[in-house]
C-alpha positions in Angstrom: 37.6 -19.9 -16.1 38.9 -23.3 -14.6 37.7 -22.4 -11.2 34.2 -22.0 -12.6 31.5 -24.6 -13.3 28.0 -24.4 -14.8 25.3 -26.9 -13.9 21.5 -27.2 -14.4 19.2 -26.5 -11.4 16.9 -29.3 -10.6 13.3 -27.2 -9.9 12.0 -28.6 -6.5 8.5 -29.1 -5.7 8.9 -27.8 -2.3 11.6 -25.5 -0.8 12.0 -28.0 2.1 13.2 -30.6 -0.3 16.8 -31.5 -0.3 17.4 -30.7 -3.9 15.9 -27.1 -3.2 19.4 -25.6 -2.1 20.6 -24.8 -5.5 17.4 -23.1 -6.4 17.2 -21.0 -3.4 20.8 -19.9 -4.0 19.9 -18.9 -7.6 17.1 -16.9 -6.1 19.4 -15.2 -4.0 21.7 -14.2 -6.8 18.5 -12.9 -8.4 17.8 -10.6 -5.7 21.1 -9.4 -4.9 21.4 -8.3 -8.8 18.0 -6.6 -8.6 18.9 -4.8 -5.4 22.5 -3.6 -6.6 21.5 -2.6 -10.0 18.4 -0.7 -9.4 19.4 0.6 -5.8 16.1 -0.4 -4.4 14.6 -3.5 -3.0 11.3 -3.2 -4.9 12.1 -6.3 -6.9 13.5 -8.6 -4.3 11.1 -11.6 -3.9 11.5 -14.6 -1.7 12.0 -18.2 -3.1 8.4 -19.0 -1.9 7.1 -16.5 -4.3 9.0 -17.4 -7.3 8.9 -21.2 -7.0 5.3 -21.6 -8.2 6.4 -19.6 -11.4 9.0 -22.2 -12.1 6.8 -25.1 -11.6 4.6 -23.9 -14.5 6.4 -26.5 -16.8 3.6 -28.1 -18.8 2.5 -24.9 -20.7 5.7 -22.7 -20.1 8.6 -25.0 -20.1 11.7 -23.4 -18.4 15.4 -24.2 -17.5 17.9 -22.8 -15.2 21.5 -22.8 -15.1 23.7 -21.7 -12.4 27.7 -20.7 -12.4 29.8 -21.8 -9.4 32.8 -20.0 -8.4 34.9 -22.2 -6.1 31.7 -24.0 -5.5 29.6 -20.9 -4.6 26.6 -20.1 -7.0 27.4 -16.6 -8.1 25.5 -16.4 -11.5 22.3 -17.9 -13.0 20.9 -18.2 -16.7 17.5 -19.1 -17.7 15.6 -20.0 -20.8 12.0 -20.2 -21.3 9.8 -21.5 -23.9 6.0 -21.4 -25.4 3.9 -24.0 -27.2 2.0 -23.5 -30.3 3.0 -21.1 -33.0 5.5 -19.4 -30.3 7.5 -23.0 -29.9 10.2 -21.5 -32.2 11.3 -18.9 -29.6 13.3 -18.9 -26.4 13.4 -16.1 -23.9 16.7 -15.9 -22.3 18.2 -14.0 -19.3 21.4 -14.1 -17.3 22.1 -12.6 -14.1 25.8 -12.1 -12.4 26.8 -11.0 -8.9 28.0 -7.4 -9.0 31.4 -8.5 -7.4 32.3 -11.1 -9.8 31.5 -9.3 -12.9 34.2 -8.9 -15.6 35.3 -12.6 -15.6 33.4 -13.9 -18.5 30.5 -15.7 -16.6 27.7 -13.6 -18.1 29.1 -14.5 -21.6 29.6 -18.0 -20.6 26.1 -18.5 -19.3 24.6 -16.5 -22.2 26.2 -18.8 -24.7 25.3 -21.9 -22.7 21.6 -21.1 -22.6 21.8 -20.3 -26.5 23.0 -23.8 -26.8 20.2 -25.1 -24.9 17.7 -23.3 -27.0 19.2 -24.7 -30.1 19.3 -28.2 -28.7 15.6 -27.7 -27.8 14.7 -27.0 -31.4 14.5 -23.2 -31.0 15.3 -20.9 -33.8 14.8 -17.3 -32.3 16.0 -15.9 -28.9 14.6 -12.8 -27.1 16.3 -11.3 -24.2 14.8 -8.6 -22.1 17.7 -6.7 -20.3 17.2 -3.8 -17.9 19.5 -0.8 -18.4 19.6 1.6 -15.4 22.3 3.8 -16.6 21.3 7.4 -17.7 23.2 9.8 -19.8 25.8 9.0 -22.3 25.4 7.9 -25.9 22.2 6.3 -26.6 21.0 3.5 -28.8 17.7 3.5 -30.3 15.4 0.8 -31.6 13.9 0.6 -35.1 10.6 1.7 -33.5 12.2 5.0 -32.8 10.6 5.0 -29.3 12.7 4.6 -26.3 16.6 4.1 -26.0 19.2 2.3 -23.9 22.7 3.1 -23.1 25.1 2.3 -25.9 28.1 1.5 -23.9 26.6 -0.4 -20.8 27.8 -4.0 -20.0 24.6 -5.4 -21.2 24.6 -3.6 -24.3 28.1 -4.5 -25.2 27.4 -8.1 -24.3 24.5 -8.4 -26.5 25.7 -6.8 -29.6 29.1 -8.9 -29.3 26.9 -11.9 -29.1 24.9 -10.8 -32.3 21.6 -9.6 -31.1 19.8 -6.5 -32.4 17.8 -4.2 -30.3 14.2 -4.3 -31.6 12.1 -2.6 -28.9 12.4 -0.6 -25.5 10.1 -1.2 -22.6 9.5 1.4 -19.9 9.1 0.3 -16.1 6.9 2.7 -14.4 5.9 3.1 -10.8 3.1 5.1 -8.9 3.1 5.5 -5.1 0.3 4.2 -3.0 -2.3 5.3 -1.8 -3.6 7.2 -4.7 -5.6 10.6 -4.2 -9.0 8.8 -3.6 -10.7 12.0 -5.0 -8.7 12.0 -8.0 -9.1 8.2 -8.7 -12.8 8.5 -8.4 -12.9 11.3 -10.9 -11.0 9.3 -13.4 -13.3 6.2 -12.9 -16.4 8.1 -13.1 -15.2 9.7 -16.1 -14.2 6.3 -17.9 -17.6 4.8 -16.7 -19.3 7.8 -18.4 -17.5 7.3 -21.7 -18.0 3.5 -21.7 -21.8 3.8 -21.1 -24.2 1.1 -20.4 -22.8 -1.2 -23.2 -20.0 -2.3 -20.6 -20.2 -3.8 -17.3 -17.4 -4.4 -14.8 -16.7 -7.8 -12.9 -14.1 -8.0 -10.3 -12.7 -11.2 -8.7 -9.5 -12.7 -6.9 -7.6 -16.0 -7.1 -10.0 -17.9 -9.2 -11.5 -16.9 -12.4 -15.4 -17.7 -12.3 -16.3 -20.8 -14.4 -18.5 -18.5 -16.6 -15.7 -16.3 -17.5 -13.0 -18.8 -18.1 -13.5 -19.0 -21.9 -13.5 -15.1 -22.1 -10.2 -14.9 -20.2 -8.6 -17.5 -22.2 -9.5 -15.7 -25.5 -8.1 -12.6 -24.1 -4.9 -14.1 -23.0 -4.4 -15.4 -26.3 -5.2 -12.2 -27.9 -2.6 -10.5 -25.5 0.3 -12.5 -27.0 -0.4 -10.7 -30.5 -2.2 -7.4 -29.8 0.7 -5.9 -27.3 3.1 -4.2 -29.6 6.1 -6.2 -30.2 8.0 -4.5 -32.8 10.6 -6.5 -34.9 10.3 -9.3 -31.9 7.6 -10.9 -34.1 6.3 -12.6 -31.1 4.0 -15.6 -32.3 0.4 -16.3 -30.8 0.7 -18.0 -27.2 -2.4 -20.1 -27.2 -4.3 -20.3 -23.7 -6.9 -22.9 -22.9 -9.0 -23.4 -20.0 -7.0 -26.2 -19.0 -3.9 -24.1 -19.1 -5.8 -21.4 -17.1 -6.9 -23.6 -14.3 -3.2 -25.1 -14.1 -2.0 -21.6 -14.0 -4.2 -20.7 -11.2 -3.6 -23.8 -9.1 0.2 -23.0 -9.3 -0.4 -19.4 -8.1 -2.6 -20.3 -5.2 0.5 -22.5 -4.0 2.2 -19.2 -3.5 1.9 -16.3 -1.3 0.7 -13.8 -3.8 -3.0 -12.5 -4.0 -4.5 -11.3 -7.5 -6.9 -8.8 -8.3 -8.8 -9.0 -11.4 -11.0 -6.6 -13.2 -12.9 -7.4 -16.6 -15.1 -5.7 -18.8 -18.0 -7.4 -20.3 -19.4 -6.2 -23.7 -23.3 -6.5 -22.3 -25.2 -6.7 -25.8 -22.9 -9.6 -26.7 -22.1 -11.0 -23.2 -18.6 -11.4 -24.0 -15.4 -10.3 -22.0 -13.4 -7.6 -24.1 -10.7 -6.5 -21.6 -9.3 -7.2 -18.2 -6.4 -6.3 -16.0 -4.5 -7.9 -12.9 -2.9 -6.7 -10.0 -1.0 -9.1 -8.0 0.1 -8.4 -4.5 2.8 -9.7 -2.3 2.2 -11.2 1.4 4.5 -8.4 2.7 2.4 -5.1 2.6 5.8 -3.3 2.8 6.4 -4.5 -0.8 5.1 -3.1 -4.1 2.3 -4.6 -6.1 2.9 -6.0 -9.5 0.5 -4.6 -12.3 0.3 -7.6 -14.8 -1.5 -8.0 -18.0 -3.8 -5.5 -19.5 -5.8 -5.7 -22.6 -8.9 -4.2 -24.4 -9.5 -5.9 -27.5 -8.8 -3.6 -30.5 -12.5 -3.6 -31.8 -13.4 -2.3 -28.4 -10.9 0.5 -27.9 -12.0 4.1 -27.8 -14.6 3.8 -24.9 -11.9 4.4 -22.1 -12.1 0.8 -20.9 -8.4 0.7 -20.3 -8.7 3.6 -17.7 -12.0 2.1 -16.3 -10.3 -1.3 -15.8 -7.1 0.1 -14.1 -9.1 2.7 -12.1 -11.7 0.2 -10.7 -8.8 -2.5 -9.8 -6.9 0.1 -8.1 -9.7 1.3 -6.1 -10.5 -2.4 -5.2 -6.8 -3.1 -4.2 -7.1 0.0 -1.8 -10.3 -1.2 -0.3 -9.3 -4.8 0.4 -5.6 -4.6 0.9 -4.4 -1.1 1.6 -0.9 -0.6 2.8 1.5 -1.4 -0.1 4.0 1.3 -1.0 3.4 1.3 -4.9 2.3 -0.2 -8.0 5.1 -1.3 -10.6 4.1 -2.0 -14.2 6.1 -2.3 -17.7 5.0 -1.4 -21.2 6.4 -1.1 -24.6 7.7 2.7 -25.2 5.6 2.7 -28.4 2.5 1.6 -26.6 1.2 5.4 -26.2 -2.2 4.5 -25.5 -1.5 2.6 -22.3 1.2 4.7 -21.2 -1.2 7.8 -21.3 -3.5 5.7 -19.1 -0.6 5.1 -16.6 0.4 8.5 -16.7 -3.0 9.8 -15.9 -2.9 7.7 -13.1 0.2 8.9 -11.7 2.8 6.4 -13.1 6.3 7.6 -13.6 9.2 5.7 -15.5 12.0 4.2 -13.2 14.1 2.1 -15.7 14.1 1.1 -19.2 14.6 -2.4 -20.7 16.0 -3.2 -24.0 13.9 -6.1 -25.9 16.7 -7.9 -28.0 16.4 -10.5 -30.8 18.7 -12.9 -32.3 18.0 -15.6 -35.0 19.7 -18.8 -33.9 21.6 -20.5 -36.6 
């Protein structure tokens, strides 16, 4: 590949900065790959929406590489880290334009970002790889939940690089608007089961100061309570400082959050929350982000209560989006049952792969 070069991208502070050209070109690669592989534009995102995510470097360090063919950016690779107990782990990802696949660029980028992870002191790599192919021989994770195509390009590459499939995630989609009567019925039923011991709170871009400690606790628990199979993802600690920094960066972008949280009235503590994030363009889908109900408060229909209330709030305040998209571990039967009751249907499966770095 003498006509291919690999370079690290400087993450710009602004998109109109002179050094932003490579970042913008890398996001164009991302969007072209998503649109081609999925057959939809659901996951196509403008650079101004993605830049705030990449500026979150203090608590979520990231690095991006690009591959150039005859000077043109045609592929990108990413490595992302965490702090605290999760500091031994790197999350890796590569994307290659369809028209230049088969030339070894995906492998070259994958090997290079592994080198970055090793040089940065990481001993474990995790890759989430979308698998769009259906039919044919399937590969199953040790959990026994879900599968991915055994002979797809991404599967063959990851196996050849020494990764092992540990988990399968389901991407699900529900069309909007939801049937209002059905949503009201689900919300009423969940409220009746939850009873007077639980109270809902709704907010937008900024967590109210009185709930910051509660959200920080829930975000930290999210990193260990979500099913992770053999990935063995360590605790990702959140602090109020990190929460405020995260919200500041998000506020610089064009997306709008909708948060629903559940308070346990006897203790005055938050015990669950869910978040939807909407793009500025109402012709695009909404992202369902984190949802958690603490283990000790499950069995009260709080998952349904939170999601149904937040979806109802979305329809009241920002109607017109075509769908909501969410991802869950295939063995997370409780949360999948909530989603299915709301009308979510699977549209893609992702393999979650692990490699211990020598």
